[in-house]
N, C-alpha and C positions, 0 to 999 in steps of 0.2 A: 504493500500500500504506500510506503514511503517513496518508492521509486516513481509511482504514478504522480504523487504530489510534486516531486522535484521536476518531473517532465513537464507538468502543467506550468510550474513557475518558470522554467527555462523558456517555454514557448511564449509566455506573457512578457518576460524580460526581452526576448528577441523582438517581439512586435513593438513594444514601447521604445526600446533603444532605436529601432529603425525610424519610428515616428519622431522621436526627439531630434535625431540627426537631420532628418529631412525638413522638419518644420522650425526648429529652434536654433540650430547652429548656423551662425553667419560667418563662415570662414571660407575665403576664396580658394583655399586648397582642397576643399571638399566639393568635388565636381565630377562630371563624367558619369559613366554607367557603372553603378555599384549596387550591391545588395547585402543585407545581413543574412548569412546563410543559416547560422544556428547560434545558440547560446548554450554553453555548458555551465550550469550553476552547481557548485558543490553542495553536498548534503547539509552542511551547517550554514549555508547561505552567506558565507563570508567572501567567497571569490566567484567570479564569473568570467569565462573566456567568451568573447564575442568574435565570431568568425565572419570576416568581411571579404567578399569577393569583388574584385575590381577588374573590369574588362580591359581597360587601357593600361598597358604596362607602365608607360611613362608617368601616369598619375598616381601609381600605387604608393611610391615612397613618400611623396609630400602628403598624401591623404592619410597614410598611417601615422605620420608624425602629428598631423592635425588632430586626429582622433585620440592619440595618446595624450596630447596636451589638453584636450577637452574632456577627458575621462571624469574628472571631478564634477564638472558641470553636468554631464550626462547622468552621473550617479545621483546628484542632488535632484535633478528633474525626475529621475526614476522614483526616488523616494516620495515625491509629491503625488505620483500617479498610481503607485502600487501600495497596497496595505500589507506590508511585511514587517516582521519584527526587526530583521536586519536587511539592510540594502547592501548587496555585494559590491566589493571592489571590482572595478571593470578593467579587464585587460583585452585590448583589441589585437587580433591575430589575423594575418593575411591568409585567406583560404585560396589555394591554388588548384582546387579540384576541377573547375571549369577549364582553366588553362591546360591542365593535364589531359582532360577529355578531348579538347580540340587537337592536342598533339597526337594522341592515340588515333583519332579519326584520320588525321593527315597521313600517319604511318600506314594505316590500313588501306587507304586509297592508293598509296604507292606500291604496297606489297601485293594486294589482291588484284588479279586481272579484272579488267572491266567486262561486264556482261555484254554479250552480243545483243545488238538491237534486234527487234522482231523482223525488220525488213531484211537484214542480212541472212537470216536463217531460211527465208522463203525462196531465195534465188537458187 
């Protein structure tokens, strides 16, 4: 039962952090195509890792620095929005799963032969 509660809290933290970043942060380094992939909150609610996926590679480093510097503000806003005994310390982590998936897709396209088109097989 405790894991279910932590999963629900993690999901709420993810939604609210995303909303706070998009609506309340006014930092020019936070731009481009990005998304909060998931939030991992510890069982004691003291720590939370927020996984951020950023599509543009050149924007990733400045944006991660901006999020790290805004972690206190985001945590304070999170405390106003969620009714929890403890508001976790936030750590932002760059998630590279989408980038890895694109890489694997490109490798598969090069390795696997292209399928014959239907017109070629009828001739």
